[in-house]
C-alpha positions as a Markdown table, in Angstrom:
| # | Residue | x | y | z |
|---|---|---|---|---|
| 1 | Met | -68.6 | 16.7 | -2.1 |
| 2 | Pro | -68.0 | 14.5 | 1.1 |
| 3 | Thr | -65.1 | 15.3 | 2.8 |
| 4 | Gly | -66.2 | 13.8 | 6.9 |
| 5 | Pro | -64.6 | 11.2 | 8.8 |
| 6 | Val | -66.7 | 8.5 | 7.7 |
| 7 | Pro | -65.8 | 8.6 | 3.9 |
| 8 | Leu | -62.4 | 8.9 | 5.0 |
| 9 | Leu | -62.6 | 5.9 | 7.5 |
| 10 | Arg | -64.3 | 3.8 | 4.7 |
| 11 | Gly | -61.8 | 4.3 | 2.4 |
| 12 | Leu | -59.0 | 3.8 | 4.4 |
| 13 | Ala | -61.0 | 0.3 | 5.2 |
| 14 | Val | -61.4 | -0.2 | 1.6 |
| 15 | Leu | -57.5 | 0.5 | 1.1 |
| 16 | Leu | -56.5 | -1.5 | 3.8 |
| 17 | Leu | -58.7 | -4.9 | 2.7 |
| 18 | Phe | -57.5 | -4.4 | -0.9 |
| 19 | Ala | -53.8 | -4.3 | 0.3 |
| 20 | Ala | -54.8 | -7.5 | 2.6 |
| 21 | Trp | -56.1 | -9.2 | -0.3 |
| 22 | Ala | -53.3 | -8.1 | -2.1 |
| 23 | Val | -50.6 | -9.6 | 0.3 |
| 24 | Ala | -53.1 | -12.7 | 0.3 |
| 25 | Ala | -52.7 | -13.3 | -3.5 |
| 26 | His | -49.4 | -13.3 | -3.3 |
| 27 | Phe | -48.5 | -15.5 | -0.6 |
| 28 | Gly | -51.0 | -17.8 | -2.5 |
| 29 | Ser | -49.4 | -17.1 | -6.0 |
| 30 | Ala | -46.1 | -18.0 | -5.0 |
| 31 | Gly | -46.9 | -21.2 | -3.3 |
| 32 | Gly | -47.7 | -20.9 | -0.1 |
| 33 | Gly | -50.2 | -21.7 | 2.0 |
| 34 | His | -53.2 | -24.1 | 1.6 |
| 35 | Pro | -54.6 | -24.5 | -1.9 |
| 36 | Asp | -58.1 | -24.4 | -1.3 |
| 37 | Ile | -57.9 | -21.5 | 0.5 |
| 38 | Asn | -55.8 | -19.7 | -2.0 |
| 39 | Thr | -58.3 | -20.7 | -4.3 |
| 40 | Thr | -61.2 | -18.7 | -3.2 |
| 41 | Leu | -59.4 | -15.8 | -2.6 |
| 42 | Gly | -58.4 | -16.2 | -6.4 |
| 43 | Val | -62.3 | -16.2 | -7.5 |
| 44 | Leu | -63.8 | -13.7 | -5.2 |
| 45 | Pro | -63.0 | -11.1 | -7.2 |
| 46 | Leu | -64.5 | -13.4 | -10.1 |
| 47 | Val | -67.6 | -14.3 | -8.2 |
| 48 | Phe | -67.7 | -10.6 | -7.6 |
| 49 | Val | -68.0 | -9.0 | -10.7 |
| 50 | Ala | -70.5 | -11.6 | -11.7 |
| 51 | Gly | -73.0 | -11.3 | -9.0 |
| 52 | Leu | -72.8 | -7.3 | -10.0 |
| 53 | Leu | -74.1 | -8.4 | -13.4 |
| 54 | Leu | -76.5 | -11.3 | -12.5 |
| 55 | Trp | -77.6 | -8.7 | -9.5 |
| 56 | Arg | -78.3 | -5.8 | -13.1 |
| 57 | Gln | -80.8 | -8.8 | -14.8 |
| 58 | Ser | -84.3 | -7.4 | -14.4 |
| 59 | Ala | -85.6 | -11.1 | -14.7 |
| 60 | Leu | -85.4 | -13.1 | -11.5 |
| 61 | Trp | -85.5 | -16.4 | -13.0 |
| 62 | Leu | -82.0 | -15.6 | -15.0 |
| 63 | Arg | -80.8 | -14.5 | -12.1 |
| 64 | Ile | -81.4 | -17.8 | -10.2 |
| 65 | Ala | -80.1 | -19.6 | -13.5 |
| 66 | Gly | -76.5 | -17.7 | -13.6 |
| 67 | Val | -76.4 | -18.6 | -9.8 |
| 68 | Leu | -77.2 | -22.0 | -10.1 |
| 69 | Ala | -74.7 | -22.3 | -13.2 |
| 70 | Gly | -71.9 | -20.6 | -11.7 |
| 71 | Val | -72.3 | -23.1 | -8.9 |
| 72 | Leu | -72.3 | -26.1 | -11.1 |
| 73 | Leu | -69.1 | -24.7 | -13.1 |
| 74 | Leu | -67.2 | -23.5 | -9.9 |
| 75 | Ala | -67.4 | -27.1 | -8.3 |
| 76 | Trp | -66.8 | -28.6 | -11.8 |
| 77 | Leu | -63.2 | -26.7 | -12.1 |
| 78 | Trp | -62.1 | -26.6 | -8.7 |
| 79 | Pro | -59.9 | -29.4 | -9.1 |
| 80 | Gln | -58.1 | -27.6 | -11.4 |
| 81 | Leu | -58.1 | -24.0 | -10.2 |
| 82 | Arg | -56.7 | -25.1 | -6.9 |
| 83 | Gln | -53.7 | -27.0 | -8.9 |
| 84 | Asn | -53.3 | -23.7 | -11.1 |
| 85 | Val | -53.5 | -21.0 | -8.3 |
| 86 | Ala | -50.8 | -18.8 | -10.3 |
| 87 | Leu | -52.6 | -19.0 | -13.4 |
| 88 | Leu | -55.5 | -18.6 | -11.6 |
| 89 | Tyr | -54.1 | -15.0 | -10.7 |
| 90 | Tyr | -52.5 | -14.1 | -14.2 |
| 91 | Leu | -56.0 | -14.8 | -15.9 |
| 92 | Gln | -57.1 | -11.9 | -13.1 |
| 93 | His | -54.8 | -9.7 | -13.5 |
| 94 | Leu | -54.4 | -9.8 | -17.1 |
| 95 | Gly | -58.0 | -9.8 | -18.1 |
| 96 | Thr | -58.5 | -6.7 | -15.4 |
| 97 | His | -56.0 | -5.2 | -17.3 |
| 98 | Ile | -57.1 | -6.0 | -20.8 |
| 99 | Ala | -61.1 | -4.9 | -20.0 |
| 100 | Leu | -59.5 | -1.3 | -18.4 |
| 101 | Gly | -57.7 | -0.8 | -21.3 |
| 102 | Ile | -60.3 | -1.3 | -23.9 |
| 103 | Leu | -62.2 | 0.7 | -21.8 |
| 104 | Phe | -59.8 | 3.5 | -21.7 |
| 105 | Gly | -58.8 | 2.7 | -25.4 |
| 106 | Arg | -61.8 | 2.1 | -27.3 |
| 107 | Thr | -63.1 | 5.9 | -26.6 |
| 108 | Leu | -59.8 | 7.3 | -28.5 |
| 109 | Phe | -61.9 | 6.3 | -31.8 |
| 110 | Gly | -64.9 | 7.2 | -33.3 |
| 111 | Pro | -66.8 | 10.1 | -33.3 |
| 112 | Gly | -67.1 | 10.6 | -29.6 |
| 113 | Glu | -64.8 | 12.0 | -26.9 |
| 114 | Ala | -62.1 | 10.2 | -24.9 |
| 115 | Leu | -63.0 | 8.5 | -21.7 |
| 116 | Ile | -61.4 | 11.4 | -19.6 |
| 117 | Thr | -62.7 | 14.1 | -21.7 |
| 118 | Arg | -65.8 | 12.8 | -20.7 |
| 119 | Ile | -65.6 | 12.6 | -16.9 |
| 120 | Ala | -64.0 | 16.5 | -17.0 |
| 121 | Arg | -67.1 | 17.8 | -18.7 |
| 122 | Thr | -68.5 | 16.0 | -15.4 |
| 123 | Val | -66.7 | 18.2 | -13.1 |
| 124 | Phe | -66.4 | 21.2 | -15.5 |
| 125 | Arg | -70.3 | 21.9 | -16.0 |
| 126 | Asp | -69.9 | 24.8 | -17.9 |
| 127 | Gly | -67.9 | 23.3 | -20.6 |
| 128 | Ile | -63.9 | 23.0 | -20.8 |
| 129 | Ser | -61.8 | 24.4 | -22.6 |
| 130 | Gln | -60.1 | 23.3 | -26.0 |
| 131 | Arg | -56.9 | 23.0 | -24.2 |
| 132 | Lys | -57.6 | 20.9 | -21.7 |
| 133 | Ala | -59.7 | 18.9 | -24.5 |
| 134 | Arg | -56.5 | 18.0 | -25.7 |
| 135 | Tyr | -54.9 | 17.6 | -22.6 |
| 136 | Thr | -57.5 | 14.9 | -21.1 |
| 137 | Arg | -57.3 | 12.9 | -24.4 |
| 138 | Gln | -53.5 | 13.0 | -24.1 |
| 139 | Val | -54.4 | 11.8 | -20.4 |
| 140 | Thr | -56.9 | 8.8 | -21.7 |
| 141 | Val | -54.1 | 8.0 | -24.4 |
| 142 | Ala | -51.4 | 7.5 | -21.4 |
| 143 | Trp | -54.2 | 5.3 | -19.5 |
| 144 | Thr | -54.4 | 3.1 | -22.2 |
| 145 | Ala | -50.8 | 2.3 | -22.8 |
| 146 | Phe | -50.1 | 1.9 | -19.1 |
| 147 | Phe | -52.8 | -1.0 | -18.5 |
| 148 | Phe | -52.0 | -2.8 | -22.0 |
| 149 | Gly | -48.4 | -2.4 | -21.5 |
| 150 | Asn | -48.6 | -3.8 | -17.5 |
| 151 | Ala | -50.7 | -6.3 | -19.0 |
| 152 | Gly | -48.0 | -7.3 | -21.2 |
| 153 | Val | -45.0 | -7.0 | -18.6 |
| 154 | Ser | -47.5 | -9.6 | -16.3 |
| 155 | Thr | -47.2 | -11.9 | -19.0 |
| 156 | Leu | -43.6 | -11.4 | -19.9 |
| 157 | Leu | -43.1 | -12.2 | -16.7 |
| 158 | Phe | -45.6 | -15.1 | -16.4 |
| 159 | Leu | -43.5 | -16.7 | -18.8 |
| 160 | Phe | -40.0 | -15.8 | -18.0 |
| 161 | Ala | -39.5 | -15.1 | -14.8 |
| 162 | Pro | -40.0 | -17.4 | -11.4 |
| 163 | Ala | -43.7 | -17.4 | -9.6 |
| 164 | Glu | -42.4 | -15.0 | -6.9 |
| 165 | Ile | -41.4 | -12.0 | -9.3 |
| 166 | Trp | -44.4 | -12.1 | -11.7 |
| 167 | Ser | -46.1 | -12.4 | -8.2 |
| 168 | Ile | -44.6 | -9.3 | -6.8 |
| 169 | His | -45.3 | -7.2 | -9.9 |
| 170 | Ala | -48.8 | -8.4 | -10.5 |
| 171 | Asn | -49.8 | -8.6 | -6.7 |
| 172 | Leu | -48.2 | -6.3 | -5.0 |
| 173 | Leu | -46.8 | -3.2 | -7.4 |
| 174 | Thr | -49.4 | -2.9 | -9.2 |
| 175 | Gly | -51.5 | -1.0 | -6.6 |
| 176 | Pro | -48.7 | 1.1 | -5.7 |
| 177 | Leu | -48.1 | 1.4 | -10.0 |
| 178 | Ile | -51.6 | 2.6 | -10.8 |
| 179 | Gly | -51.5 | 5.4 | -7.5 |
| 180 | Leu | -47.7 | 7.1 | -9.0 |
| 181 | Met | -49.9 | 7.4 | -12.2 |
| 182 | Phe | -52.0 | 9.5 | -10.7 |
| 183 | Leu | -49.4 | 10.9 | -9.3 |
| 184 | Ala | -47.5 | 12.1 | -12.1 |
| 185 | Glu | -50.8 | 12.9 | -14.0 |
| 186 | His | -51.5 | 15.2 | -11.0 |
| 187 | Leu | -48.3 | 16.9 | -11.5 |
| 188 | Val | -48.3 | 17.0 | -14.9 |
| 189 | Arg | -51.8 | 18.4 | -14.8 |
| 190 | Leu | -50.0 | 21.3 | -12.1 |
| 191 | Arg | -47.8 | 22.5 | -15.2 |
| 192 | Val | -49.7 | 22.3 | -18.0 |
| 193 | Leu | -53.0 | 23.5 | -17.4 |
| 194 | Pro | -53.8 | 27.1 | -15.5 |
| 195 | Pro | -55.3 | 27.1 | -11.7 |
| 196 | Glu | -59.0 | 27.3 | -12.8 |
| 197 | Glu | -58.8 | 24.4 | -15.4 |
| 198 | Arg | -57.5 | 21.5 | -12.7 |
| 199 | Pro | -59.6 | 20.5 | -10.1 |
| 200 | Ser | -58.1 | 18.8 | -7.0 |
| 201 | Phe | -56.9 | 15.6 | -6.5 |
| 202 | Leu | -59.6 | 14.1 | -4.3 |
| 203 | Thr | -61.9 | 15.6 | -7.3 |
| 204 | Val | -59.9 | 13.8 | -10.0 |
| 205 | Ile | -60.4 | 10.5 | -7.6 |
| 206 | Gln | -64.2 | 10.5 | -7.5 |
| 207 | Ala | -64.5 | 11.7 | -11.3 |
| 208 | Tyr | -62.8 | 8.8 | -12.3 |
| 209 | Arg | -64.7 | 6.7 | -9.8 |
| 210 | Ala | -67.9 | 7.7 | -11.4 |
| 211 | Gly | -66.5 | 7.8 | -14.8 |
| 212 | Thr | -65.8 | 4.3 | -15.2 |
| 213 | Arg | -68.8 | 3.1 | -13.1 |
| 214 | Pro | -71.1 | 1.3 | -15.1 |
| 215 | Thr | -74.4 | 2.8 | -16.0 |
| 216 | Glu | -77.5 | 1.5 | -14.3 |
| 217 | Arg | -79.8 | -0.1 | -16.3 |
| 218 | Thr | -83.8 | 0.7 | -16.6 |
| 219 | Pro | -86.0 | -2.5 | -16.4 |
């Protein structure tokens, strides 16, 4: 497990980048700044995700066609997007939370194991106890409720509160709320699981990242 200065500095740089983007997103959602700059910041995460999906396509012509279609679609929608910057950020926030809620929640149904139970098995290669299996399923329920609940709060604030209030919640508080969820789960884990069944906080973060990363497609 990498614990040297380079991974730590890389993680700090990513954290600072996300913090800067959140502040800029809040500023743009609240009506400040230039509309084109605000719109560019708003579509960057969507472009990034679309780029990852296109990169996973094995056929070169599909990648090229996807890029051309994306550029044309963006050019066509740009006048509407720059006039509805707050709506753009809201849909991005809502879509992310719903997608994550589905990612976690769908594993609670059917014959398979809950997502965090699967992640726990990647950490404990020799298997996990029934107690830990029950606990990780409950944590999966908690994360599912968090993502859908935060999406609901975001929607209510967007519809009924001033744009500045919604933006504080969506752009500035979402990251700290996720961090608090990790911290709360860590504290609960310390109380309900014995030492041999609980990994370190850093191991949990790395396992979450690996467990929620899309599987590589083989051509």
